[in-house]
C-alpha positions as a printed NumPy array, in Angstrom:
array([[ 95.945,  94.646, 102.841],
       [ 96.744,  96.421, 106.117],
       [ 98.383,  94.589, 108.907],
       [ 97.395,  95.062, 112.644],
       [ 99.624,  97.073, 114.716],
       [100.947,  93.856, 116.541],
       [101.822,  92.217, 113.192],
       [103.617,  95.463, 111.948],
       [105.712,  95.611, 115.084],
       [106.704,  91.965, 114.703],
       [107.496,  92.155, 110.938],
       [108.739,  95.811, 110.539],
       [112.154,  95.557, 112.093],
       [113.119,  92.403, 110.074],
       [111.745,  93.911, 106.806],
       [113.438,  97.135, 107.572],
       [116.848,  95.31 , 108.28 ],
       [116.545,  93.128, 105.034],
       [115.713,  96.293, 102.969],
       [118.674,  98.178, 104.286],
       [120.948,  95.242, 103.832],
       [119.9  ,  95.314, 100.185],
       [120.961,  98.873,  99.992],
       [117.385, 100.621, 100.271],
       [117.405, 103.95 , 102.439],
       [116.218, 104.007, 105.937],
       [112.801, 105.618, 105.002],
       [111.846, 102.621, 103.114],
       [109.797, 100.781, 105.866],
       [106.865,  98.419, 106.054],
       [104.289, 101.485, 105.569],
       [106.109, 102.711, 102.448],
       [106.446,  99.064, 100.945],
       [102.584,  98.387, 101.781],
       [101.488, 101.863, 100.208],
       [103.606, 101.339,  97.139],
       [102.508,  97.734,  96.509],
       [ 98.831,  98.927,  96.833],
       [ 99.569, 101.601,  94.138],
       [101.243,  98.971,  91.918],
       [ 98.423,  96.47 ,  92.371],
       [ 95.768,  98.855,  90.809],
       [ 98.003, 100.13 ,  88.003],
       [ 96.84 ,  97.217,  85.774],
       [ 93.299,  97.859,  86.459],
       [ 93.402, 101.201,  85.218],
       [ 95.348, 100.313,  81.882],
       [ 92.983,  97.462,  81.193],
       [ 89.81 ,  99.509,  82.088],
       [ 90.839, 102.197,  79.573],
       [ 91.992,  99.694,  76.905],
       [ 88.837,  97.468,  77.197],
       [ 86.039, 100.046,  78.051],
       [ 83.945, 101.543,  75.423],
       [ 85.398, 104.941,  74.115],
       [ 82.814, 107.091,  76.133],
       [ 83.518, 105.179,  79.352],
       [ 87.308, 105.275,  79.659],
       [ 87.175, 108.414,  81.696],
       [ 85.43 , 106.414,  84.476],
       [ 88.651, 104.168,  85.23 ],
       [ 89.734, 106.161,  88.257],
       [ 86.307, 106.345,  89.683],
       [ 85.595, 102.857,  89.379],
       [ 88.919, 102.147,  90.932],
       [ 88.06 , 104.215,  93.865],
       [ 84.654, 102.433,  94.204],
       [ 86.253,  98.849,  93.937],
       [ 88.856,  99.712,  96.501],
       [ 86.298, 101.296,  98.739],
       [ 84.065,  98.14 ,  98.38 ],
       [ 87.226,  96.01 ,  99.455],
       [ 87.919,  98.111, 102.403],
       [ 84.31 ,  97.992, 103.503],
       [ 84.306,  94.187, 103.054],
       [ 87.229,  93.921, 105.291],
       [ 85.732,  96.081, 107.889],
       [ 82.324,  94.372, 108.006],
       [ 83.317,  90.666, 107.181],
       [ 86.931,  90.22 , 108.191],
       [ 87.348,  91.492, 111.715],
       [ 91.073,  90.079, 111.728],
       [ 91.923,  92.497, 108.864],
       [ 92.284,  96.249, 109.157],
       [ 90.324,  98.507, 106.766],
       [ 92.42 , 101.642, 105.909],
       [ 91.784, 104.932, 103.989],
       [ 95.389, 104.945, 102.989],
       [ 94.698, 101.613, 101.019],
       [ 91.836, 103.319,  99.187],
       [ 94.084, 106.399,  98.414],
       [ 96.98 , 104.006,  97.223],
       [ 94.687, 101.933,  95.169],
       [ 93.015, 104.903,  93.619],
       [ 96.475, 106.377,  92.805],
       [ 97.293, 103.158,  91.063],
       [ 94.143, 103.195,  88.904],
       [ 94.985, 106.897,  88.053],
       [ 98.631, 106.042,  87.047],
       [ 97.168, 102.955,  84.952],
       [ 94.813, 105.209,  83.224],
       [ 97.479, 107.71 ,  82.292],
       [ 99.635, 104.879,  80.978],
       [ 96.634, 103.51 ,  78.924],
       [ 95.909, 107.18 ,  77.477],
       [ 99.681, 107.367,  76.512],
       [ 99.498, 103.866,  74.767],
       [ 96.265, 104.763,  72.917],
       [ 97.757, 108.081,  71.766],
       [100.997, 106.456,  70.605],
       [ 98.773, 103.899,  68.623],
       [ 97.009, 106.608,  66.91 ],
       [100.093, 108.359,  65.525],
       [101.15 , 107.366,  62.026]])
């Protein structure tokens, strides 16, 4: 989800103040939190796709993550004018799918060891 510029200007100062009060560094702002949240949101997708897909299809997890993320953003662009479609969301979501794919491969490799 990408907020409009007006919403970001309204939320960002309060979010930044609260994060700094909790001890986070100053560079942790709304954009960082949103990008990170989008990555985290797609990690489970990568994990479950690899673990549940047939063996020959597992390598498709990042591509399918990219496709789904692009579809989500295009849906926002076409059907939800109050939302802002973002290439950064596609990048973050795809990165999450890649990380999840890596985690799943590590889990599968560990399971195969005696």
